[in-house]
C-alpha positions as CSV (number, residue, x, y, z in Angstrom):
1,X,5.8,-8.9,9.9
2,X,6.6,-11.4,12.7
3,X,9.5,-11.1,15.1
4,X,11.5,-13.7,16.9
5,X,14.5,-13.7,19.2
6,X,17.8,-15.3,18.1
7,X,17.6,-17.9,20.9
8,X,14.0,-18.9,20.0
9,X,14.9,-19.0,16.3
10,X,17.8,-21.3,16.9
11,X,15.6,-24.1,18.3
12,X,12.8,-23.7,15.7
13,X,14.6,-22.4,12.6
14,X,13.2,-24.8,10.1
15,X,9.6,-24.2,11.4
16,X,10.1,-20.4,11.0
17,X,11.6,-20.8,7.6
18,X,8.7,-22.9,6.4
19,X,6.3,-20.3,7.8
20,X,8.0,-17.5,5.8
21,X,8.0,-19.7,2.7
22,X,4.3,-20.6,3.0
23,X,2.9,-17.2,4.0
24,X,5.3,-14.9,2.3
25,X,5.4,-12.8,5.5
26,X,8.8,-11.3,6.5
27,X,10.4,-12.4,9.7
28,X,12.6,-10.1,11.8
29,X,15.1,-11.7,14.1
30,X,16.0,-9.7,17.3
31,X,19.0,-9.7,19.6
32,X,18.1,-8.3,23.1
33,X,15.0,-6.7,21.6
34,X,16.9,-5.0,18.8
35,X,16.2,-6.1,15.2
36,X,19.3,-7.5,13.6
37,X,18.2,-9.7,10.6
38,X,15.3,-9.8,8.3
39,X,14.3,-13.1,6.6
40,X,12.2,-12.5,3.4
41,X,10.9,-15.0,0.9
42,X,12.6,-15.1,-2.5
43,X,10.3,-13.8,-5.2
44,X,10.5,-15.4,-8.6
45,X,10.6,-13.1,-11.5
46,X,7.9,-13.4,-14.1
47,X,8.7,-13.1,-17.8
48,X,7.3,-10.3,-19.9
49,X,5.1,-12.9,-21.7
50,X,3.6,-13.9,-18.4
51,X,3.1,-10.3,-17.2
52,X,1.3,-9.2,-20.4
53,X,-0.5,-12.4,-21.3
54,X,-3.9,-11.0,-20.6
55,X,-3.5,-8.1,-23.1
56,X,-1.7,-10.0,-25.9
57,X,-3.5,-9.5,-29.1
58,X,-5.8,-6.8,-27.6
59,X,-3.6,-3.7,-28.3
60,X,-4.7,-1.7,-31.3
61,X,-2.3,0.7,-33.1
62,X,-4.1,3.4,-35.1
63,X,-0.9,4.6,-36.8
64,X,2.7,3.7,-37.3
65,X,4.2,3.8,-33.8
66,X,7.7,4.2,-35.2
67,X,6.9,7.3,-37.4
68,X,8.8,10.4,-36.4
69,X,6.8,12.9,-34.3
70,X,8.7,16.1,-35.2
71,X,5.5,17.6,-36.6
72,X,3.7,17.2,-33.3
73,X,6.6,18.0,-31.0
74,X,8.8,20.8,-32.4
75,X,12.5,20.4,-31.8
76,X,14.0,23.0,-29.5
């Protein structure tokens, strides 16, 4: 995590924003040495299909996954 003062950021804001975008590293902006703002990159969300693409078609069900389980787990 990098830190930069408000006054330095003001003059080189685009440069710092590009750095955050390229590296993914957070940037903390300070005012008189006190952290006041955190700049973080926006993370895109992956779809479920993308997240589980590597296991698609590899999962094996040995029985009906929707069958009731009352025999195994008695109701209380």
